PDB file of N, CA, C and O in Angstrom:
ATOM      1  N   MET A   1       0.836  -1.190   0.000  1.00  0.00           N
ATOM      2  CA  MET A   1       0.000   0.000   0.000  1.00  0.00           C
ATOM      3  C   MET A   1       0.879   1.251   0.000  1.00  0.00           C
ATOM      4  O   MET A   1       1.846   1.339   0.757  1.00  0.00           O
ATOM      5  N   ALA A   2       0.541   2.201  -0.839  1.00  0.00           N
ATOM      6  CA  ALA A   2       1.343   3.413  -0.970  1.00  0.00           C
ATOM      7  C   ALA A   2       1.184   4.313   0.247  1.00  0.00           C
ATOM      8  O   ALA A   2       0.118   4.380   0.858  1.00  0.00           O
ATOM      9  N   VAL A   3       2.253   4.992   0.578  1.00  0.00           N
ATOM     10  CA  VAL A   3       2.223   5.959   1.671  1.00  0.00           C
ATOM     11  C   VAL A   3       1.557   7.231   1.147  1.00  0.00           C
ATOM     12  O   VAL A   3       1.884   7.718   0.065  1.00  0.00           O
ATOM     13  N   ARG A   4       0.627   7.752   1.925  1.00  0.00           N
ATOM     14  CA  ARG A   4      -0.070   8.968   1.525  1.00  0.00           C
ATOM     15  C   ARG A   4       0.875  10.166   1.607  1.00  0.00           C
ATOM     16  O   ARG A   4       1.611  10.323   2.581  1.00  0.00           O
ATOM     17  N   GLU A   5       0.845  10.994   0.589  1.00  0.00           N
ATOM     18  CA  GLU A   5       1.650  12.213   0.561  1.00  0.00           C
ATOM     19  C   GLU A   5       0.724  13.403   0.421  1.00  0.00           C
ATOM     20  O   GLU A   5      -0.170  13.413  -0.424  1.00  0.00           O
ATOM     21  N   THR A   6       0.943  14.403   1.253  1.00  0.00           N
ATOM     22  CA  THR A   6       0.169  15.636   1.172  1.00  0.00           C
ATOM     23  C   THR A   6       1.140  16.775   0.905  1.00  0.00           C
ATOM     24  O   THR A   6       2.144  16.924   1.600  1.00  0.00           O
ATOM     25  N   ARG A   7       0.833  17.569  -0.101  1.00  0.00           N
ATOM     26  CA  ARG A   7       1.713  18.682  -0.492  1.00  0.00           C
ATOM     27  C   ARG A   7       1.200  19.993   0.105  1.00  0.00           C
ATOM     28  O   ARG A   7      -0.003  20.226   0.221  1.00  0.00           O
ATOM     29  N   PHE A   8       2.152  20.828   0.472  1.00  0.00           N
ATOM     30  CA  PHE A   8       1.838  22.116   1.097  1.00  0.00           C
ATOM     31  C   PHE A   8       2.653  23.228   0.456  1.00  0.00           C
ATOM     32  O   PHE A   8       3.780  23.016   0.008  1.00  0.00           O
ATOM     33  N   ASN A   9       2.062  24.416   0.420  1.00  0.00           N
ATOM     34  CA  ASN A   9       2.798  25.637   0.111  1.00  0.00           C
ATOM     35  C   ASN A   9       3.200  26.207   1.466  1.00  0.00           C
ATOM     36  O   ASN A   9       2.359  26.387   2.346  1.00  0.00           O
ATOM     37  N   VAL A  10       4.494  26.491   1.628  1.00  0.00           N
ATOM     38  CA  VAL A  10       5.014  26.940   2.928  1.00  0.00           C
ATOM     39  C   VAL A  10       5.807  28.219   2.722  1.00  0.00           C
ATOM     40  O   VAL A  10       6.694  28.269   1.870  1.00  0.00           O
ATOM     41  N   LYS A  11       5.496  29.253   3.495  1.00  0.00           N
ATOM     42  CA  LYS A  11       6.178  30.541   3.369  1.00  0.00           C
ATOM     43  C   LYS A  11       7.175  30.729   4.517  1.00  0.00           C
ATOM     44  O   LYS A  11       6.999  30.189   5.609  1.00  0.00           O
ATOM     45  N   GLY A  12       8.204  31.493   4.246  1.00  0.00           N
ATOM     46  CA  GLY A  12       9.113  31.933   5.298  1.00  0.00           C
ATOM     47  C   GLY A  12      10.297  31.030   5.597  1.00  0.00           C
ATOM     48  O   GLY A  12      11.102  31.353   6.470  1.00  0.00           O
ATOM     49  N   MET A  13      10.429  29.912   4.902  1.00  0.00           N
ATOM     50  CA  MET A  13      11.556  29.014   5.153  1.00  0.00           C
ATOM     51  C   MET A  13      12.739  29.443   4.297  1.00  0.00           C
ATOM     52  O   MET A  13      12.624  29.573   3.078  1.00  0.00           O
ATOM     53  N   LYS A  14      13.905  29.667   4.963  1.00  0.00           N
ATOM     54  CA  LYS A  14      15.045  30.200   4.244  1.00  0.00           C
ATOM     55  C   LYS A  14      16.312  29.360   4.356  1.00  0.00           C
ATOM     56  O   LYS A  14      17.243  29.551   3.574  1.00  0.00           O
ATOM     57  N   CYS A  15      16.366  28.426   5.318  1.00  0.00           N
ATOM     58  CA  CYS A  15      17.624  27.707   5.536  1.00  0.00           C
ATOM     59  C   CYS A  15      17.370  26.334   6.153  1.00  0.00           C
ATOM     60  O   CYS A  15      16.229  25.957   6.421  1.00  0.00           O
ATOM     61  N   GLY A  16      18.445  25.605   6.369  1.00  0.00           N
ATOM     62  CA  GLY A  16      18.352  24.289   6.976  1.00  0.00           C
ATOM     63  C   GLY A  16      17.774  24.327   8.376  1.00  0.00           C
ATOM     64  O   GLY A  16      17.093  23.392   8.796  1.00  0.00           O
ATOM     65  N   GLY A  17      18.042  25.407   9.102  1.00  0.00           N
ATOM     66  CA  GLY A  17      17.469  25.547  10.445  1.00  0.00           C
ATOM     67  C   GLY A  17      15.952  25.640  10.388  1.00  0.00           C
ATOM     68  O   GLY A  17      15.253  25.100  11.245  1.00  0.00           O
ATOM     69  N   CYS A  18      15.453  26.328   9.371  1.00  0.00           N
ATOM     70  CA  CYS A  18      13.999  26.422   9.180  1.00  0.00           C
ATOM     71  C   CYS A  18      13.419  25.043   8.894  1.00  0.00           C
ATOM     72  O   CYS A  18      12.372  24.676   9.428  1.00  0.00           O
ATOM     73  N   VAL A  19      14.103  24.288   8.055  1.00  0.00           N
ATOM     74  CA  VAL A  19      13.647  22.938   7.715  1.00  0.00           C
ATOM     75  C   VAL A  19      13.609  22.075   8.968  1.00  0.00           C
ATOM     76  O   VAL A  19      12.656  21.326   9.184  1.00  0.00           O
ATOM     77  N   ALA A  20      14.651  22.180   9.798  1.00  0.00           N
ATOM     78  CA  ALA A  20      14.705  21.383  11.026  1.00  0.00           C
ATOM     79  C   ALA A  20      13.564  21.753  11.973  1.00  0.00           C
ATOM     80  O   ALA A  20      12.946  20.877  12.577  1.00  0.00           O
ATOM     81  N   LYS A  21      13.290  23.045  12.100  1.00  0.00           N
ATOM     82  CA  LYS A  21      12.206  23.497  12.984  1.00  0.00           C
ATOM     83  C   LYS A  21      10.848  23.035  12.463  1.00  0.00           C
ATOM     84  O   LYS A  21       9.998  22.592  13.236  1.00  0.00           O
ATOM     85  N   ALA A  22      10.648  23.141  11.157  1.00  0.00           N
ATOM     86  CA  ALA A  22       9.386  22.711  10.554  1.00  0.00           C
ATOM     87  C   ALA A  22       9.218  21.200  10.674  1.00  0.00           C
ATOM     88  O   ALA A  22       8.124  20.714  10.960  1.00  0.00           O
ATOM     89  N   THR A  23      10.298  20.464  10.456  1.00  0.00           N
ATOM     90  CA  THR A  23      10.250  19.005  10.565  1.00  0.00           C
ATOM     91  C   THR A  23       9.897  18.597  11.990  1.00  0.00           C
ATOM     92  O   THR A  23       9.089  17.692  12.200  1.00  0.00           O
ATOM     93  N   GLU A  24      10.502  19.261  12.962  1.00  0.00           N
ATOM     94  CA  GLU A  24      10.201  18.956  14.362  1.00  0.00           C
ATOM     95  C   GLU A  24       8.728  19.213  14.663  1.00  0.00           C
ATOM     96  O   GLU A  24       8.098  18.438  15.383  1.00  0.00           O
ATOM     97  N   ALA A  25       8.181  20.287  14.123  1.00  0.00           N
ATOM     98  CA  ALA A  25       6.779  20.639  14.376  1.00  0.00           C
ATOM     99  C   ALA A  25       5.826  19.575  13.841  1.00  0.00           C
ATOM    100  O   ALA A  25       4.884  19.189  14.533  1.00  0.00           O
ATOM    101  N   VAL A  26       6.056  19.098  12.625  1.00  0.00           N
ATOM    102  CA  VAL A  26       5.124  18.131  12.034  1.00  0.00           C
ATOM    103  C   VAL A  26       5.385  16.692  12.489  1.00  0.00           C
ATOM    104  O   VAL A  26       4.491  15.848  12.430  1.00  0.00           O
ATOM    105  N   SER A  27       6.601  16.421  12.939  1.00  0.00           N
ATOM    106  CA  SER A  27       6.937  15.041  13.337  1.00  0.00           C
ATOM    107  C   SER A  27       6.173  14.587  14.573  1.00  0.00           C
ATOM    108  O   SER A  27       6.104  13.389  14.851  1.00  0.00           O
ATOM    109  N   LYS A  28       5.603  15.523  15.314  1.00  0.00           N
ATOM    110  CA  LYS A  28       4.854  15.200  16.529  1.00  0.00           C
ATOM    111  C   LYS A  28       3.407  14.801  16.241  1.00  0.00           C
ATOM    112  O   LYS A  28       2.695  14.345  17.136  1.00  0.00           O
ATOM    113  N   LEU A  29       2.980  14.971  15.002  1.00  0.00           N
ATOM    114  CA  LEU A  29       1.579  14.719  14.665  1.00  0.00           C
ATOM    115  C   LEU A  29       1.307  13.220  14.492  1.00  0.00           C
ATOM    116  O   LEU A  29       2.161  12.483  13.999  1.00  0.00           O
ATOM    117  N   PRO A  30       0.114  12.776  14.900  1.00  0.00           N
ATOM    118  CA  PRO A  30      -0.251  11.358  14.718  1.00  0.00           C
ATOM    119  C   PRO A  30      -0.240  10.968  13.249  1.00  0.00           C
ATOM    120  O   PRO A  30      -0.748  11.705  12.404  1.00  0.00           O
ATOM    121  N   GLY A  31       0.334   9.816  12.944  1.00  0.00           N
ATOM    122  CA  GLY A  31       0.361   9.318  11.580  1.00  0.00           C
ATOM    123  C   GLY A  31       1.554   9.771  10.763  1.00  0.00           C
ATOM    124  O   GLY A  31       1.754   9.303   9.642  1.00  0.00           O
ATOM    125  N   TYR A  32       2.356  10.686  11.315  1.00  0.00           N
ATOM    126  CA  TYR A  32       3.524  11.220  10.597  1.00  0.00           C
ATOM    127  C   TYR A  32       4.531  10.115  10.300  1.00  0.00           C
ATOM    128  O   TYR A  32       4.810   9.274  11.155  1.00  0.00           O
ATOM    129  N   GLN A  33       5.078  10.119   9.075  1.00  0.00           N
ATOM    130  CA  GLN A  33       6.152   9.184   8.726  1.00  0.00           C
ATOM    131  C   GLN A  33       7.418   9.910   8.300  1.00  0.00           C
ATOM    132  O   GLN A  33       8.512   9.560   8.743  1.00  0.00           O
ATOM    133  N   ALA A  34       7.282  10.915   7.448  1.00  0.00           N
ATOM    134  CA  ALA A  34       8.450  11.643   6.951  1.00  0.00           C
ATOM    135  C   ALA A  34       7.994  12.938   6.291  1.00  0.00           C
ATOM    136  O   ALA A  34       6.810  13.125   6.012  1.00  0.00           O
ATOM    137  N   CYS A  35       8.945  13.820   6.049  1.00  0.00           N
ATOM    138  CA  CYS A  35       8.613  15.035   5.295  1.00  0.00           C
ATOM    139  C   CYS A  35       9.845  15.529   4.561  1.00  0.00           C
ATOM    140  O   CYS A  35      10.981  15.213   4.916  1.00  0.00           O
ATOM    141  N   GLU A  36       9.587  16.306   3.536  1.00  0.00           N
ATOM    142  CA  GLU A  36      10.640  16.934   2.743  1.00  0.00           C
ATOM    143  C   GLU A  36      10.187  18.353   2.438  1.00  0.00           C
ATOM    144  O   GLU A  36       9.009  18.593   2.172  1.00  0.00           O
ATOM    145  N   PHE A  37      11.131  19.296   2.477  1.00  0.00           N
ATOM    146  CA  PHE A  37      10.820  20.676   2.140  1.00  0.00           C
ATOM    147  C   PHE A  37      11.759  21.157   1.049  1.00  0.00           C
ATOM    148  O   PHE A  37      12.944  20.823   1.041  1.00  0.00           O
ATOM    149  N   ASP A  38      11.224  21.938   0.135  1.00  0.00           N
ATOM    150  CA  ASP A  38      12.011  22.518  -0.953  1.00  0.00           C
ATOM    151  C   ASP A  38      11.985  24.032  -0.760  1.00  0.00           C
ATOM    152  O   ASP A  38      10.963  24.679  -0.989  1.00  0.00           O
ATOM    153  N   LEU A  39      13.114  24.586  -0.339  1.00  0.00           N
ATOM    154  CA  LEU A  39      13.169  26.021  -0.052  1.00  0.00           C
ATOM    155  C   LEU A  39      12.965  26.857  -1.303  1.00  0.00           C
ATOM    156  O   LEU A  39      12.335  27.913  -1.244  1.00  0.00           O
ATOM    157  N   LYS A  40      13.492  26.398  -2.445  1.00  0.00           N
ATOM    158  CA  LYS A  40      13.373  27.165  -3.688  1.00  0.00           C
ATOM    159  C   LYS A  40      11.928  27.331  -4.127  1.00  0.00           C
ATOM    160  O   LYS A  40      11.507  28.424  -4.507  1.00  0.00           O
ATOM    161  N   SER A  41      11.168  26.236  -4.072  1.00  0.00           N
ATOM    162  CA  SER A  41       9.782  26.302  -4.549  1.00  0.00           C
ATOM    163  C   SER A  41       8.800  26.620  -3.418  1.00  0.00           C
ATOM    164  O   SER A  41       7.598  26.738  -3.656  1.00  0.00           O
ATOM    165  N   ALA A  42       9.311  26.759  -2.188  1.00  0.00           N
ATOM    166  CA  ALA A  42       8.475  27.056  -1.017  1.00  0.00           C
ATOM    167  C   ALA A  42       7.352  26.037  -0.848  1.00  0.00           C
ATOM    168  O   ALA A  42       6.194  26.383  -0.616  1.00  0.00           O
ATOM    169  N   THR A  43       7.742  24.759  -0.974  1.00  0.00           N
ATOM    170  CA  THR A  43       6.773  23.688  -0.830  1.00  0.00           C
ATOM    171  C   THR A  43       7.291  22.629   0.137  1.00  0.00           C
ATOM    172  O   THR A  43       8.479  22.562   0.452  1.00  0.00           O
ATOM    173  N   GLY A  44       6.368  21.821   0.585  1.00  0.00           N
ATOM    174  CA  GLY A  44       6.720  20.696   1.440  1.00  0.00           C
ATOM    175  C   GLY A  44       5.816  19.521   1.139  1.00  0.00           C
ATOM    176  O   GLY A  44       4.687  19.689   0.678  1.00  0.00           O
ATOM    177  N   VAL A  45       6.329  18.319   1.407  1.00  0.00           N
ATOM    178  CA  VAL A  45       5.555  17.093   1.251  1.00  0.00           C
ATOM    179  C   VAL A  45       5.635  16.358   2.578  1.00  0.00           C
ATOM    180  O   VAL A  45       6.722  16.086   3.088  1.00  0.00           O
ATOM    181  N   VAL A  46       4.475  16.043   3.127  1.00  0.00           N
ATOM    182  CA  VAL A  46       4.433  15.281   4.372  1.00  0.00           C
ATOM    183  C   VAL A  46       3.875  13.902   4.051  1.00  0.00           C
ATOM    184  O   VAL A  46       2.817  13.773   3.435  1.00  0.00           O
ATOM    185  N   LYS A  47       4.599  12.879   4.477  1.00  0.00           N
ATOM    186  CA  LYS A  47       4.211  11.502   4.210  1.00  0.00           C
ATOM    187  C   LYS A  47       3.624  10.883   5.466  1.00  0.00           C
ATOM    188  O   LYS A  47       4.106  11.102   6.577  1.00  0.00           O
ATOM    189  N   GLY A  48       2.578  10.111   5.260  1.00  0.00           N
ATOM    190  CA  GLY A  48       1.920   9.441   6.372  1.00  0.00           C
ATOM    191  C   GLY A  48       0.447   9.795   6.414  1.00  0.00           C
ATOM    192  O   GLY A  48      -0.034  10.633   5.650  1.00  0.00           O
ATOM    193  N   ASP A  49      -0.248   9.149   7.310  1.00  0.00           N
ATOM    194  CA  ASP A  49      -1.688   9.371   7.446  1.00  0.00           C
ATOM    195  C   ASP A  49      -1.927  10.494   8.439  1.00  0.00           C
ATOM    196  O   ASP A  49      -2.400  10.267   9.553  1.00  0.00           O
ATOM    197  N   VAL A  50      -1.592  11.713   8.018  1.00  0.00           N
ATOM    198  CA  VAL A  50      -1.726  12.882   8.887  1.00  0.00           C
ATOM    199  C   VAL A  50      -2.893  13.744   8.421  1.00  0.00           C
ATOM    200  O   VAL A  50      -3.281  13.714   7.254  1.00  0.00           O
ATOM    201  N   ASP A  51      -3.436  14.501   9.343  1.00  0.00           N
ATOM    202  CA  ASP A  51      -4.519  15.436   9.038  1.00  0.00           C
ATOM    203  C   ASP A  51      -3.890  16.676   8.395  1.00  0.00           C
ATOM    204  O   ASP A  51      -3.124  17.378   9.056  1.00  0.00           O
ATOM    205  N   PRO A  52      -4.192  16.965   7.125  1.00  0.00           N
ATOM    206  CA  PRO A  52      -3.588  18.116   6.448  1.00  0.00           C
ATOM    207  C   PRO A  52      -3.813  19.436   7.181  1.00  0.00           C
ATOM    208  O   PRO A  52      -2.933  20.296   7.190  1.00  0.00           O
ATOM    209  N   THR A  53      -4.970  19.598   7.787  1.00  0.00           N
ATOM    210  CA  THR A  53      -5.254  20.822   8.535  1.00  0.00           C
ATOM    211  C   THR A  53      -4.321  20.942   9.730  1.00  0.00           C
ATOM    212  O   THR A  53      -3.840  22.032  10.039  1.00  0.00           O
ATOM    213  N   ALA A  54      -4.064  19.822  10.404  1.00  0.00           N
ATOM    214  CA  ALA A  54      -3.166  19.822  11.559  1.00  0.00           C
ATOM    215  C   ALA A  54      -1.732  20.138  11.140  1.00  0.00           C
ATOM    216  O   ALA A  54      -1.010  20.827  11.860  1.00  0.00           O
ATOM    217  N   VAL A  55      -1.321  19.635   9.973  1.00  0.00           N
ATOM    218  CA  VAL A  55       0.023  19.930   9.471  1.00  0.00           C
ATOM    219  C   VAL A  55       0.151  21.423   9.183  1.00  0.00           C
ATOM    220  O   VAL A  55       1.118  22.058   9.603  1.00  0.00           O
ATOM    221  N   ALA A  56      -0.821  21.980   8.468  1.00  0.00           N
ATOM    222  CA  ALA A  56      -0.786  23.409   8.148  1.00  0.00           C
ATOM    223  C   ALA A  56      -0.750  24.243   9.425  1.00  0.00           C
ATOM    224  O   ALA A  56      -0.027  25.237   9.501  1.00  0.00           O
ATOM    225  N   LYS A  57      -1.527  23.839  10.422  1.00  0.00           N
ATOM    226  CA  LYS A  57      -1.567  24.565  11.696  1.00  0.00           C
ATOM    227  C   LYS A  57      -0.224  24.466  12.412  1.00  0.00           C
ATOM    228  O   LYS A  57       0.273  25.467  12.927  1.00  0.00           O
ATOM    229  N   ALA A  58       0.369  23.276  12.453  1.00  0.00           N
ATOM    230  CA  ALA A  58       1.663  23.084  13.126  1.00  0.00           C
ATOM    231  C   ALA A  58       2.751  23.916  12.455  1.00  0.00           C
ATOM    232  O   ALA A  58       3.560  24.546  13.136  1.00  0.00           O
ATOM    233  N   LEU A  59       2.774  23.922  11.117  1.00  0.00           N
ATOM    234  CA  LEU A  59       3.774  24.706  10.401  1.00  0.00           C
ATOM    235  C   LEU A  59       3.564  26.200  10.624  1.00  0.00           C
ATOM    236  O   LEU A  59       4.523  26.943  10.835  1.00  0.00           O
ATOM    237  N   THR A  60       2.318  26.634  10.576  1.00  0.00           N
ATOM    238  CA  THR A  60       2.015  28.047  10.775  1.00  0.00           C
ATOM    239  C   THR A  60       2.414  28.485  12.182  1.00  0.00           C
ATOM    240  O   THR A  60       2.987  29.559  12.363  1.00  0.00           O
ATOM    241  N   GLU A  61       2.107  27.649  13.179  1.00  0.00           N
ATOM    242  CA  GLU A  61       2.469  27.976  14.562  1.00  0.00           C
ATOM    243  C   GLU A  61       3.983  27.977  14.766  1.00  0.00           C
ATOM    244  O   GLU A  61       4.488  28.664  15.654  1.00  0.00           O
ATOM    245  N   ALA A  62       4.708  27.214  13.953  1.00  0.00           N
ATOM    246  CA  ALA A  62       6.170  27.188  14.034  1.00  0.00           C
ATOM    247  C   ALA A  62       6.791  28.409  13.345  1.00  0.00           C
ATOM    248  O   ALA A  62       8.004  28.610  13.403  1.00  0.00           O
ATOM    249  N   GLY A  63       5.944  29.225  12.691  1.00  0.00           N
ATOM    250  CA  GLY A  63       6.435  30.439  12.053  1.00  0.00           C
ATOM    251  C   GLY A  63       6.513  30.361  10.544  1.00  0.00           C
ATOM    252  O   GLY A  63       7.073  31.248   9.900  1.00  0.00           O
ATOM    253  N   TYR A  64       5.951  29.296   9.972  1.00  0.00           N
ATOM    254  CA  TYR A  64       5.988  29.099   8.527  1.00  0.00           C
ATOM    255  C   TYR A  64       4.569  28.923   8.002  1.00  0.00           C
ATOM    256  O   TYR A  64       4.090  27.795   7.890  1.00  0.00           O
ATOM    257  N   PRO A  65       3.886  30.028   7.677  1.00  0.00           N
ATOM    258  CA  PRO A  65       2.500  29.934   7.207  1.00  0.00           C
ATOM    259  C   PRO A  65       2.375  28.935   6.063  1.00  0.00           C
ATOM    260  O   PRO A  65       3.080  29.022   5.057  1.00  0.00           O
ATOM    261  N   ALA A  66       1.456  27.982   6.243  1.00  0.00           N
ATOM    262  CA  ALA A  66       1.312  26.893   5.273  1.00  0.00           C
ATOM    263  C   ALA A  66      -0.131  26.666   4.920  1.00  0.00           C
ATOM    264  O   ALA A  66      -1.037  26.936   5.708  1.00  0.00           O
ATOM    265  N   GLN A  67      -0.331  26.164   3.713  1.00  0.00           N
ATOM    266  CA  GLN A  67      -1.658  25.749   3.287  1.00  0.00           C
ATOM    267  C   GLN A  67      -1.518  24.545   2.372  1.00  0.00           C
ATOM    268  O   GLN A  67      -0.496  24.366   1.709  1.00  0.00           O
ATOM    269  N   VAL A  68      -2.553  23.727   2.345  1.00  0.00           N
ATOM    270  CA  VAL A  68      -2.527  22.537   1.506  1.00  0.00           C
ATOM    271  C   VAL A  68      -2.474  22.952   0.046  1.00  0.00           C
ATOM    272  O   VAL A  68      -3.198  23.850  -0.383  1.00  0.00           O
ATOM    273  N   ASN A  69      -1.607  22.289  -0.715  1.00  0.00           N
ATOM    274  CA  ASN A  69      -1.482  22.541  -2.144  1.00  0.00           C
ATOM    275  C   ASN A  69      -2.372  21.551  -2.862  1.00  0.00           C
ATOM    276  O   ASN A  69      -2.039  20.370  -2.960  1.00  0.00           O
ATOM    277  N   GLU A  70      -3.498  22.020  -3.363  1.00  0.00           N
ATOM    278  CA  GLU A  70      -4.484  21.139  -3.984  1.00  0.00           C
ATOM    279  C   GLU A  70      -4.068  20.698  -5.385  1.00  0.00           C
ATOM    280  O   GLU A  70      -4.646  19.764  -5.940  1.00  0.00           O
ATOM    281  N   GLY A  71      -3.069  21.367  -5.955  1.00  0.00           N
ATOM    282  CA  GLY A  71      -2.719  21.111  -7.354  1.00  0.00           C
ATOM    283  C   GLY A  71      -1.825  20.000  -7.600  1.00  0.00           C
ATOM    284  O   GLY A  71      -1.486  19.723  -8.751  1.00  0.00           O
TER     285      GLY A  71
END
């Protein structure tokens, strides 16, 4: 069975420290498996059975306003 991937548009991430902080924020969520962030395209992919709204909220609260990328 394929791992679910949810894509997000994420603002304000500029460096590896930002990625580490964002990763820490989402890694605490139920169902989390992994994540990847692309600073150039200001996007992120979260893998696992996570609630997209909870991911966006966790990232936003960590200082990186995020929203689900429906495209």
